[in-house]
NUROVEX-217632 format. One line per field, with one value per residue: x negated, y negated, z of N, C-alpha, C in turn; residue in one letter. Coordinates in Angstrom, 2 decimals. Each point is the difference from the previous one (the first is absolute). Example, Ala and Ser with C-alpha at 12.3 -4.5 7.8 and 13.67 -1.06 7.14 Angstrom:
residues 2
n.xx = -13.19  0.35 $
n.yy = 5.69  -1.05 $
n.zz = 7.80  -0.72 $
ca.xx = 0.89  -0.82 $
ca.yy = -1.19  -1.19 $
ca.zz = 0.00  0.06 $
c.xx = -0.90  0.77 $
c.yy = -1.20  -1.09 $
c.zz = 0.00  0.73 $
milo = A  S $
end
This chain:
residues 277
n.xx = 53.88  -1.10  0.58  0.63  -0.83  -0.76  0.82  0.58  -1.25  -0.20  1.34  -0.08  -0.95  0.32  1.02  -1.18  -0.75  0.93  0.16  -1.31  -0.02  1.24  -0.57  -1.02  0.71  0.98  -1.02  -0.44  1.23  -0.01  -1.34  1.03  -1.16  -0.53  -0.40  -1.26  0.40  0.44  -0.76  1.31  -0.39  0.51  0.37  0.94  -0.18  1.18  0.15  0.74  0.20  0.94  -0.17  -0.43  -0.05  1.07  0.07  -0.55  0.94  0.49  -0.45  -0.71  1.37  0.55  -0.62  0.08  1.22  -0.91  0.87  0.02  0.27  0.99  0.11  1.55  -0.16  1.05  0.80  0.83  1.19  -0.13  -1.00  -0.39  1.28  0.01  -1.04  0.61  1.18  -0.43  -0.45  0.16  0.55  -0.72  -0.15  1.00  0.18  1.49  0.71  1.17  0.33  0.93  -1.09  -1.01  1.16  0.09  -0.91  -0.18  1.12  -0.68  -1.17  0.65  -0.78  -1.10  0.12  -1.21  0.50  -1.07  -0.07  -0.54  1.32  -0.32  1.04  0.79  0.58  -0.54  1.15  0.15  0.27  0.16  -0.57  0.61  1.03  -0.04  -0.18  0.88  0.09  -0.17  -1.12  0.33  0.55  1.22  0.13  -0.90  -0.72  0.08  -1.61  0.48  -0.90  -0.03  -1.11  0.66  -1.12  -0.67  0.67  -0.40  -1.28  0.52  0.90  -0.63  -0.83  1.10  0.57  -1.32  0.19  0.95  -0.40  0.23  1.11  -0.54  0.45  -0.04  1.22  -0.71  -0.70  0.14  0.22  0.77  0.33  0.76  -0.82  0.18  0.28  -1.37  0.63  -0.08  -1.26  0.95  -1.09  -0.38  0.29  -1.35  0.04  -1.13  -0.51  -0.63  -0.48  1.17  0.28  -1.17  0.29  0.88  -1.16  -0.36  0.76  -0.47  0.66  -0.21  -1.01  0.20  -1.22  -0.83  -0.78  -0.63  1.75  0.00  -0.80  0.53  0.88  -1.18  0.74  0.13  -0.60  -0.91  0.43  0.24  1.27  0.16  -0.43  0.08  0.90  0.10  -1.16  0.35  1.31  -0.29  -0.56  -1.03  0.03  -1.14  0.42  0.31  -0.21  1.34  -0.29  -0.14  1.29  -0.52  -0.44  -1.06  -0.47  1.29  0.04  -1.08  0.52  1.18  -0.78  -0.82  0.76  0.16  -0.42  -1.35  -0.55  0.89  -0.11  -1.38  0.17  0.99  -0.86  -1.13  -0.08  0.47  -0.82  -0.24  0.38  -1.24  0.74  -1.40  0.21  -1.46  0.41 $
n.yy = 49.85  -0.06  -0.84  0.99  1.14  -0.81  -0.64  1.17  0.46  -0.62  0.16  1.30  -0.35  -0.85  0.77  1.04  -0.82  -0.18  1.50  0.34  -1.07  0.42  1.17  -0.67  -0.78  1.16  0.71  -0.83  0.07  1.52  -0.14  -0.83  -0.68  0.92  0.87  0.13  0.49  -1.15  0.25  -0.60  -1.12  -0.76  -0.67  -0.33  -1.07  0.02  -1.29  -0.50  -1.23  0.42  0.82  -1.27  -0.52  0.52  -0.19  -1.07  -0.03  0.88  -0.89  -0.16  0.39  -0.68  -0.91  0.36  0.35  -0.96  -0.84  -0.65  -1.02  -0.14  -1.34  -0.39  -1.37  -0.24  -0.80  1.00  0.47  -0.70  -0.96  0.38  0.14  -1.11  -0.63  0.21  -0.16  -1.14  0.55  -1.21  0.67  0.53  -1.28  -0.08  -1.30  0.02  1.27  -0.31  1.48  -0.75  -1.02  1.06  0.60  -1.10  -0.15  1.35  -0.14  -1.03  0.48  0.93  -0.33  0.74  -1.06  0.39  -0.09  0.04  1.13  -0.50  -0.42  -1.35  -1.07  -0.32  -0.83  -0.63  0.58  -1.34  -0.32  -1.36  -0.17  -1.48  0.99  1.03  0.76  0.31  1.08  0.65  -0.86  0.73  -1.12  0.29  0.12  0.77  -1.05  0.84  -0.06  -0.14  0.84  -1.01  0.82  0.71  0.22  -1.23  -0.65  1.08  -0.48  -1.41  0.00  0.83  -1.25  -0.69  0.86  0.23  -1.28  0.58  -1.14  0.90  0.15  0.62  -0.40  1.29  -0.48  -0.94  0.26  -1.39  0.10  -1.03  -1.16  0.17  1.06  -0.94  1.25  -0.16  -0.94  0.83  -0.91  0.05  0.67  -1.28  0.25  -0.36  -0.64  0.54  -0.63  1.30  -0.55  -0.13  1.26  0.06  -0.92  1.01  0.53  -1.22  0.60  1.22  1.01  0.56  0.51  0.38  0.11  0.16  0.59  0.28  -0.26  0.87  0.82  -0.04  0.40  0.87  1.07  0.38  0.82  0.00  -1.30  1.23  -0.07  0.39  1.16  0.10  0.89  -0.98  0.17  1.50  -0.51  -1.28  1.15  -0.67  0.30  0.81  -0.92  1.25  0.39  0.35  -0.38  -1.07  0.49  0.78  -1.02  0.69  -0.77  0.21  1.44  0.13  -1.10  0.73  1.10  -0.32  -0.30  1.32  -1.10  -0.17  -0.35  0.75  0.74  -0.35  0.23  1.01  0.14  -0.33  0.32  1.08  -0.27  1.25  -0.41  0.51  0.94  0.53  0.76  -0.05  -1.23 $
n.zz = -43.42  -0.49  -0.93  -0.40  -0.09  -0.51  -0.59  -0.09  -0.36  -1.02  -0.53  0.18  -0.75  -0.95  -0.16  -0.04  -0.80  -0.89  -0.26  -0.04  -1.10  -0.51  0.04  -0.59  -0.71  -0.26  -0.20  -0.62  -0.49  0.11  -0.22  -0.74  0.96  -0.84  0.82  -0.24  1.41  -0.25  0.85  0.89  -0.61  -1.00  1.00  -0.76  1.10  0.14  0.28  1.25  -0.16  0.68  -0.76  -0.61  1.16  -0.03  -1.30  0.18  1.14  -1.15  -0.84  1.17  0.98  -1.01  0.20  0.99  -0.82  -0.43  0.50  -1.14  0.78  -0.93  0.78  -0.33  0.06  0.56  -0.05  -0.41  0.48  -1.18  -0.35  1.32  0.25  -0.53  0.47  1.31  -0.34  -0.81  1.12  0.14  1.01  1.04  0.63  0.73  0.81  0.00  -0.44  0.47  0.27  1.12  0.16  0.38  0.74  0.61  -0.25  0.31  0.78  0.04  -0.22  0.40  1.17  0.09  1.14  0.37  1.09  0.25  0.64  0.99  0.61  -0.08  -0.11  1.02  -0.68  1.23  0.40  0.55  1.28  -0.46  1.28  0.09  -0.09  -0.56  1.22  -0.29  -0.67  1.04  0.05  -1.20  0.17  0.12  -1.32  0.03  -0.66  -1.08  -0.45  -1.31  -0.72  -1.39  -0.34  -1.16  -0.70  0.37  -0.31  -0.89  -0.47  -0.18  -0.93  -0.55  0.37  0.17  -0.90  -0.37  0.28  -0.74  -0.81  -1.14  -0.62  -1.03  -0.96  0.53  -0.63  0.64  -1.18  -0.44  1.42  0.06  0.12  -1.26  0.08  0.93  0.46  0.85  0.59  0.78  -0.28  -0.94  -0.70  -0.04  -1.08  0.05  -1.33  -0.30  -0.76  -0.42  -0.95  -0.18  -0.13  0.36  -0.91  -0.01  0.45  -0.02  -0.80  -0.58  0.29  -1.25  -0.85  -1.06  -0.27  -1.09  0.87  -0.94  -0.03  1.36  -0.57  -1.04  0.80  0.29  0.08  1.19  -0.38  0.64  0.06  -0.79  -0.15  -1.15  -0.45  -1.35  -0.14  -0.99  0.96  0.04  0.00  0.80  0.19  0.13  -0.78  -0.34  -1.34  -0.46  -1.25  -0.04  -1.45  0.88  0.32  -0.41  -0.21  0.01  -0.99  -0.32  0.12  -0.70  -1.18  -0.08  0.29  -0.86  -0.42  0.59  0.14  0.96  -1.16  -0.55  1.16  0.04  -1.38  -0.03  0.72  -0.71  -1.13  0.25  0.87  -0.29  -0.88  -0.35  -0.20  0.32  -1.25  0.25  1.00 $
ca.xx = 0.40  -1.01  0.18  1.39  -0.33  -0.96  1.16  0.61  -1.09  -0.11  0.86  0.05  -1.21  0.35  1.08  -0.15  -0.53  1.10  0.83  -1.19  -0.05  1.54  -0.26  -0.92  0.65  0.83  -0.94  -0.28  1.03  0.54  -0.90  -0.25  0.16  -0.35  -1.56  -0.07  0.68  1.33  0.36  -0.09  -1.09  0.76  1.49  0.58  0.99  0.77  0.13  0.34  -0.98  -0.33  -0.64  -1.43  -0.92  0.40  -0.71  -1.53  -0.41  -0.06  -0.86  -0.89  0.40  0.11  -1.26  -0.78  0.47  -0.47  0.95  -0.08  1.23  0.35  1.47  0.45  0.71  1.46  0.66  1.34  0.20  0.66  -0.96  -0.83  0.66  -0.04  -1.19  -0.24  0.79  -0.75  -1.52  -1.22  -0.36  0.10  0.83  0.18  0.00  0.62  1.46  0.74  0.50  1.36  -0.10  -0.42  1.18  0.84  -0.79  0.24  1.37  0.50  -0.56  0.05  -1.38  -0.16  -1.05  0.15  -0.99  -0.86  -0.34  0.41  -0.07  -0.72  0.49  1.28  0.07  1.03  1.14  0.38  1.21  -0.81  1.13  -0.71  1.06  0.17  -1.27  0.77  1.37  1.05  0.83  0.44  1.35  1.09  0.26  -1.47  -0.25  -1.06  -0.13  -0.56  -0.34  1.28  -0.10  0.76  -1.04  -0.17  1.34  0.68  -0.95  0.03  1.33  -0.17  -0.93  0.90  0.70  -0.65  0.02  1.26  0.64  1.05  0.32  -0.22  0.78  -1.00  0.19  -1.00  -1.62  -0.94  1.26  0.22  0.46  1.41  0.06  -0.20  1.13  0.42  -0.86  0.35  -0.51  0.43  -1.19  0.30  -1.17  -0.49  -0.99  -1.05  -1.29  -0.96  -1.22  0.23  0.74  -0.85  0.54  1.45  -0.05  0.55  1.62  0.74  -0.24  -0.75  -0.22  -0.46  -0.66  -1.32  -0.97  -0.55  0.06  0.01  -1.61  -0.03  0.60  -0.83  0.69  -0.85  0.65  0.28  1.00  1.46  1.01  0.11  -0.37  0.78  -0.29  -0.24  -1.15  -0.42  0.57  -0.54  -1.13  -0.54  -1.12  -0.26  0.89  -0.67  0.94  0.29  -1.42  -1.31  0.26  -0.94  -1.29  -0.87  -0.67  0.93  0.22  -1.46  -0.04  1.10  -0.61  -1.17  0.39  0.73  -1.40  0.21  -0.08  1.39  0.74  -0.48  0.29  1.30  0.11  -0.56  0.36  1.24  0.46  0.62  1.16  0.14  -0.50  -0.51  0.68  -0.76  -0.38 $
ca.yy = 0.89  -0.05  -1.47  -0.09  0.68  -0.95  -1.13  0.40  0.00  -1.49  -0.61  0.40  -0.59  -1.29  0.46  0.28  -1.08  -0.96  0.52  -0.09  -1.46  -0.13  0.65  -0.90  -0.98  0.28  0.37  -1.26  -0.46  0.56  -0.11  -1.62  0.23  1.05  0.47  1.30  1.25  -0.47  -0.65  -1.40  -0.69  -1.57  -0.16  -1.32  -0.10  -1.35  -0.36  -1.41  -0.92  -0.10  1.29  0.04  0.04  1.23  1.01  -0.50  0.75  1.33  0.21  0.77  1.35  0.72  0.07  1.08  1.24  0.22  -0.67  -1.33  -0.67  -1.12  -0.40  -0.93  -0.56  -0.35  -1.17  0.41  1.54  0.60  0.36  1.06  1.02  -0.02  0.39  1.49  0.76  0.16  0.30  -0.91  0.07  1.44  0.03  -1.30  0.38  -1.25  -0.07  1.31  0.73  -0.41  -1.05  1.19  0.52  -1.13  -0.20  1.13  0.09  -1.48  0.24  1.44  0.46  0.94  -0.32  1.22  -0.64  1.31  0.31  -0.44  -1.62  -0.82  -0.82  -0.46  -1.64  -0.25  -0.58  0.10  -0.75  -0.80  -1.09  -0.81  -0.50  1.45  0.92  1.13  0.04  -0.11  -1.25  -1.12  0.02  0.09  -1.46  -0.51  -0.25  0.71  -0.54  1.20  -0.13  -0.04  0.71  1.09  0.95  -0.34  -0.03  1.63  0.58  -0.63  0.56  1.25  -0.04  -0.21  1.20  1.09  -0.60  0.06  -1.21  -0.20  0.91  -0.29  1.04  0.99  0.35  -1.13  0.12  -1.00  -0.97  -1.03  -0.24  0.13  1.24  0.34  0.57  -0.36  -0.92  0.16  -0.91  -1.14  -0.95  -0.98  0.15  -1.08  0.41  -0.98  0.45  0.55  -0.93  -1.36  0.61  -0.42  -1.30  -0.04  0.35  -0.98  -0.32  1.12  0.63  1.04  0.23  1.28  0.06  0.42  -0.52  -0.65  -1.20  -0.78  -0.59  -1.17  -1.41  -0.36  0.56  1.42  0.93  1.05  -0.18  0.40  0.78  1.44  0.08  0.64  1.59  0.55  -0.48  0.76  -0.28  -1.17  -0.11  -0.32  0.99  0.18  0.53  0.50  0.35  1.59  1.07  -0.07  0.30  1.27  -0.14  0.02  -1.35  -0.84  0.36  -0.20  -1.27  -0.55  0.37  -0.84  -1.47  -0.18  0.23  -0.72  -1.14  -0.29  -0.22  -1.31  -1.06  -0.06  -0.50  -1.46  -0.79  0.18  -0.60  0.95  -0.13  1.27  1.05  0.90  1.19  1.03  -0.11 $
ca.zz = 1.23  1.33  0.56  0.83  1.39  0.43  0.60  1.30  1.36  0.41  0.67  1.25  1.03  0.58  0.78  1.15  0.57  0.72  1.34  1.07  0.33  0.92  1.12  0.90  0.54  1.15  1.43  0.57  0.63  0.94  0.82  0.79  1.34  0.46  -0.38  -1.08  -0.20  -0.42  1.23  -0.04  0.62  0.17  0.28  -0.22  0.86  -0.22  1.12  0.00  0.36  1.63  0.38  -0.40  1.03  0.76  -0.87  0.16  1.42  -0.07  -1.10  0.20  0.19  -1.13  -0.93  0.74  -0.45  -1.39  -0.91  -0.17  0.17  -0.94  0.39  -0.88  0.96  -0.72  0.34  0.33  0.33  -1.13  -0.81  0.27  -0.22  -1.44  -0.27  0.31  -1.06  -1.07  -0.07  0.16  1.18  0.63  1.04  0.63  1.33  0.80  0.16  0.54  -0.88  -0.51  -1.17  -1.17  -0.53  -0.87  -1.08  -0.86  -0.24  -0.61  -1.17  -0.44  0.22  0.93  0.89  1.18  1.49  0.43  1.24  1.13  -0.24  0.61  0.76  -0.16  0.24  0.99  -0.11  1.48  0.73  0.85  0.68  0.75  1.11  0.69  0.06  -0.43  -0.74  1.10  0.51  -1.05  0.72  -0.85  -0.75  -0.27  -1.27  -0.64  -1.13  -0.97  -1.10  -0.73  -0.88  0.45  0.85  1.62  0.83  0.46  1.15  1.22  0.69  0.26  1.11  1.06  0.23  0.90  1.31  0.72  -0.10  -1.02  -1.00  -1.54  -0.80  -0.45  -1.63  -0.82  0.00  0.13  0.38  0.34  1.21  -0.47  -0.02  1.22  0.32  1.31  0.81  1.20  0.77  -0.76  -0.37  -1.01  -0.97  -1.30  -1.12  -0.80  -0.89  1.22  0.38  0.74  1.21  1.26  0.64  0.66  1.38  0.98  -0.08  0.40  1.18  -0.39  -1.37  -0.52  -0.99  -0.02  0.48  -0.91  -0.25  1.05  0.14  -1.28  0.56  1.08  1.21  0.40  -0.65  1.16  1.08  -0.30  0.76  -0.53  -1.13  -0.64  -0.12  -1.53  -0.47  -1.08  -1.15  -0.64  -0.16  -1.35  -0.53  -1.50  -0.81  -1.46  -0.78  0.19  -0.34  0.78  1.23  0.74  -0.66  1.08  0.30  0.68  1.61  0.67  0.62  0.87  1.28  0.21  0.31  1.21  0.74  1.02  -0.62  -0.26  1.23  0.47  -0.80  0.53  1.36  0.16  -1.20  -0.02  1.41  0.34  -1.03  -0.65  0.82  -0.73  0.18  0.51  1.25 $
c.xx = -1.01  0.12  1.26  -0.25  -0.86  0.82  0.56  -0.83  -0.03  1.09  0.15  -1.19  0.55  1.25  -0.60  -0.91  1.09  0.40  -0.80  0.17  1.18  -0.29  -1.00  0.61  0.93  -0.83  -0.47  0.87  0.50  -1.21  -0.40  0.29  -0.34  -1.57  -0.05  0.76  1.53  0.71  0.07  -1.11  0.39  1.58  0.45  1.26  0.73  0.64  0.55  -1.01  -0.05  -0.82  -1.60  -0.64  0.30  -0.82  -1.52  -0.31  -0.23  -0.82  -1.06  -0.04  0.57  -1.22  -1.15  0.56  -0.45  0.79  -0.38  1.31  0.14  1.13  0.54  1.08  1.39  0.37  1.30  -0.14  0.65  -1.03  -0.85  0.58  0.28  -1.37  -0.31  0.70  -0.56  -1.19  -1.26  -0.48  0.20  0.86  0.34  0.08  0.31  1.32  0.61  0.68  1.48  -0.30  -0.38  1.00  0.83  -0.73  0.14  1.30  0.19  -0.98  -0.45  -1.69  0.11  -1.21  0.24  -1.00  -0.72  -0.21  -1.39  0.35  -0.90  0.30  1.38  -0.06  1.17  1.00  0.99  1.12  -0.99  1.08  -1.16  0.89  -0.08  -1.26  0.55  1.08  1.20  0.50  0.54  1.46  1.19  0.30  -1.40  -0.19  -1.17  -0.30  -0.36  -0.61  1.03  -0.55  0.32  -0.70  -0.05  1.38  0.58  -0.91  0.28  1.50  -0.23  -0.90  1.05  0.57  -0.75  -0.36  1.53  0.87  0.98  0.06  0.12  1.24  -0.74  0.18  -0.67  -1.28  -0.65  0.89  -0.43  0.36  1.43  0.21  0.09  1.26  0.66  -0.93  0.35  -0.41  0.21  -1.05  0.27  -1.61  -0.17  -1.23  -1.07  -0.83  -1.07  -0.98  0.48  0.94  -0.67  0.54  1.13  -0.36  0.49  1.40  0.37  -0.72  -0.83  -0.09  -0.48  -0.68  -1.61  -0.74  -0.98  0.17  -0.04  -1.58  -0.07  0.59  -0.75  0.67  -0.70  0.97  0.44  0.98  1.42  0.72  0.20  -0.64  0.64  -0.40  -0.17  -1.20  -0.80  0.67  -0.65  -1.82  -0.87  -1.16  -0.48  0.89  -0.72  1.24  0.00  -1.25  -1.03  0.50  -0.58  -1.40  -1.03  -0.33  1.07  0.07  -1.32  0.34  0.89  -0.46  -1.16  0.49  0.66  -1.50  0.01  -0.14  1.24  0.79  -0.36  0.33  1.66  0.02  -0.39  0.46  1.72  1.01  1.21  1.48  0.10  -0.58  -0.31  1.12  -0.47  0.04  1.29 $
c.yy = -0.28  -1.75  0.01  0.48  -0.88  -0.96  0.58  0.25  -1.60  -0.48  0.97  -0.22  -1.39  0.00  0.30  -1.05  -1.12  0.64  -0.18  -1.30  -0.28  0.65  -0.41  -1.12  -0.04  0.54  -1.40  -0.99  0.56  -0.06  -1.36  0.40  1.30  0.51  1.24  0.81  -0.04  -0.72  -1.33  -0.86  -1.15  0.25  -1.29  -0.17  -1.21  -0.47  -1.38  -0.94  -0.27  1.40  0.38  0.28  1.52  1.06  -0.07  0.83  1.32  0.34  0.84  1.63  0.45  0.14  1.23  1.03  0.05  -0.82  -1.53  -0.54  -1.20  -0.39  -0.88  -0.60  -0.44  -1.00  0.51  1.47  0.80  0.56  1.15  1.45  0.13  0.50  1.65  0.91  -0.03  0.56  -0.76  0.10  1.50  0.31  -1.54  0.05  -1.40  0.11  1.34  0.58  -0.33  -0.98  0.80  0.46  -0.79  -0.30  1.02  -0.04  -1.13  0.18  1.36  0.48  1.07  0.18  0.59  -0.68  1.30  -0.32  0.06  -1.75  -0.61  -0.49  -0.48  -1.50  0.32  -0.80  0.14  -1.17  -0.96  -1.18  -0.88  -0.33  1.21  0.76  1.50  0.43  0.08  -1.58  -0.89  0.08  -0.08  -1.43  -0.47  -0.03  0.91  -0.45  1.33  -0.76  -0.29  1.08  1.49  1.20  -0.28  0.03  1.18  0.42  -0.60  0.83  1.34  0.28  -0.32  0.94  0.90  -0.43  0.09  -1.20  -0.37  1.50  -0.28  0.79  0.98  0.48  -1.13  0.49  -0.94  -1.09  -1.40  -0.60  -0.01  1.35  0.63  0.52  -0.23  -1.03  -0.32  -1.23  -1.40  -0.97  -0.44  0.13  -1.17  0.90  -1.13  0.69  0.51  -1.01  -1.48  0.57  -0.31  -1.27  0.12  0.49  -0.86  -0.31  1.43  0.67  1.16  -0.23  1.41  -0.10  0.53  -0.79  -1.15  -1.46  -0.97  -0.51  -1.08  -1.33  -0.47  0.49  1.58  1.11  1.44  -0.07  0.22  0.61  1.40  -0.02  0.99  1.48  0.55  -0.11  0.83  -0.26  -0.85  0.14  -0.21  1.18  -0.22  0.69  0.18  0.40  1.73  0.99  0.21  0.01  1.08  -0.20  -0.21  -1.46  -0.86  0.10  -0.46  -1.47  -0.18  0.61  -0.95  -1.46  -0.08  0.05  -1.51  -1.56  -0.55  -0.33  -1.19  -1.18  -0.33  -0.89  -1.35  -0.74  -0.18  -0.20  1.34  0.13  1.30  1.25  1.28  1.46  1.17  -0.13  -0.01 $
c.zz = 1.08  0.38  1.14  1.47  0.69  0.55  1.11  1.21  0.61  0.99  1.25  1.12  0.57  0.92  1.50  0.78  0.89  1.20  1.16  0.60  1.00  1.47  1.03  0.66  1.13  1.24  0.46  0.78  1.22  1.22  0.92  1.27  0.69  -0.17  -0.87  0.24  0.33  1.67  -0.19  0.78  0.78  0.20  -0.04  0.91  -0.28  1.55  -0.10  0.30  1.42  0.46  -0.35  1.19  0.46  -1.03  0.40  1.27  -0.33  -1.33  0.39  -0.03  -1.34  -1.02  0.70  -0.42  -1.54  -0.99  -0.26  0.09  -0.96  0.27  -0.81  1.07  -0.59  0.97  0.48  0.10  -1.08  -1.02  0.33  -0.52  -1.81  -0.74  0.24  -0.99  -0.99  -0.27  0.25  1.49  0.24  1.25  0.69  1.43  0.76  0.29  0.87  -0.56  -0.71  -1.29  -1.38  -0.77  -0.59  -1.21  -0.85  -0.77  -1.07  -1.27  -0.52  -0.08  0.98  0.70  1.32  1.21  0.41  1.48  0.30  -0.25  0.88  1.34  0.19  0.58  1.44  -0.27  1.26  0.17  0.99  0.54  0.93  1.51  1.12  -0.19  -0.29  -0.64  0.93  0.36  -1.13  0.27  -1.10  -0.47  -0.43  -1.29  -0.46  -1.30  -0.94  -1.11  -1.14  -1.01  0.44  0.81  1.32  0.47  0.17  1.32  1.50  0.72  0.37  1.28  1.11  -0.09  0.72  1.45  0.72  0.13  -0.79  -0.64  -1.22  -0.74  -0.70  -1.57  -0.77  0.42  0.32  0.70  0.17  1.29  0.22  0.41  1.67  0.42  1.44  0.55  1.44  1.02  -0.92  -0.35  -1.19  -1.23  -1.05  -0.44  -0.20  -0.72  1.27  0.24  1.15  1.37  1.20  0.40  0.62  1.40  0.85  0.08  0.00  1.22  -0.39  -1.22  -0.61  -1.05  -0.10  0.87  -0.72  -0.05  1.27  0.13  -0.94  0.81  1.32  1.25  0.05  -0.75  1.34  1.14  -0.17  1.12  -0.41  -1.55  -1.09  0.22  -1.33  -0.65  -1.01  -1.38  -0.64  0.08  -1.47  -0.51  -1.63  -0.67  -1.36  -0.99  0.21  -0.16  1.01  1.52  0.58  -0.48  1.37  0.28  0.71  1.41  0.81  0.52  1.03  1.21  0.50  0.72  1.56  1.06  0.77  -0.61  -0.33  0.95  0.65  -0.78  0.57  1.26  0.10  -1.23  -0.01  1.29  0.48  -0.69  -0.81  1.25  -0.72  0.26  0.85  1.24  0.89 $
milo = M  K  K  K  V  L  S  M  F  L  V  M  A  M  A  G  T  L  L  A  G  C  G  G  G  S  D  D  S  A  S  E  G  S  G  E  D  G  E  K  T  T  V  K  I  G  I  R  A  D  M  V  D  Q  L  E  S  V  R  D  E  I  E  E  L  G  Y  T  V  E  E  S  V  F  D  D  S  V  Q  P  D  V  A  L  A  E  G  S  L  D  M  N  W  Y  Q  H  E  P  Y  M  Q  S  Y  N  E  E  N  G  T  D  L  V  M  I  E  P  K  T  F  Y  P  L  F  A  M  Y  S  D  K  W  D  S  V  E  E  I  P  D  G  A  T  I  G  L  C  N  D  A  T  N  Q  A  R  G  L  N  M  L  E  S  Q  G  L  I  T  L  D  D  S  V  E  S  P  T  M  Y  D  I  A  E  N  P  H  D  F  Q  F  I  E  A  E  M  S  V  L  P  Q  S  L  K  D  A  D  A  I  C  L  A  A  G  H  M  V  N  A  G  L  P  A  D  N  Y  L  C  Q  S  D  D  N  E  T  Y  A  V  G  F  V  V  R  A  E  D  K  D  A  E  W  A  K  E  I  A  E  A  V  Q  C  D  D  L  A  E  Y  F  K  T  D  K  A  G  T  Q  I  P  C  W  E $
end
């Protein structure tokens, strides 16, 4: 009888030790990137390769808040969202909200863009032949991007200038959804990185200003710019569980600074416009 009681105590003691060990392991995992009080000390940020210098320009502002920045650099626009959804990143910084929403719909994820947003890529109409929208003649040739998102932006910009009317039942219009074309414009389309080459042949082209700079052309000599900038503004994206996290909001606010504004003005030649200016 004494042996049985002793055995029971031994089993209970061993079980308690195992439970304690399991609990300790869980705490260690949960505290990764956090200080002793549980506050976040390291922030893992995913960016595209073309945004490395942008992140560097605001590293000091983020680290002055007490966070250590660990960046992960990706060569495409898909993997930063994959890594964030899987939990290997705390946030990413490279995309606009329509792209993020499309990713969520296609992959069943719940990523959220937090406020305030950072910047919007300038999207505008350029011409070598005319100095204003009003000068564009009837029968003019207008160049559009051949991808769905940017073609829709170009068409919406033309409509906002009163040049065409689109079928309002179509959410993302193409040039085949033009309901009224009173100026009898002719439309051509091309991949946006080569569209600037059409300037010499077309009367005007509609595209993101960054592609003008990449082609060695000025970005600020435009006839008009898109009025949907807020929709396509780029900001920090987190998992839904972190959408109200103080650390995320602090970082989004901290990067709205003079250093980043200067980076956009000089390194990006004015093709990215700060949301706070």
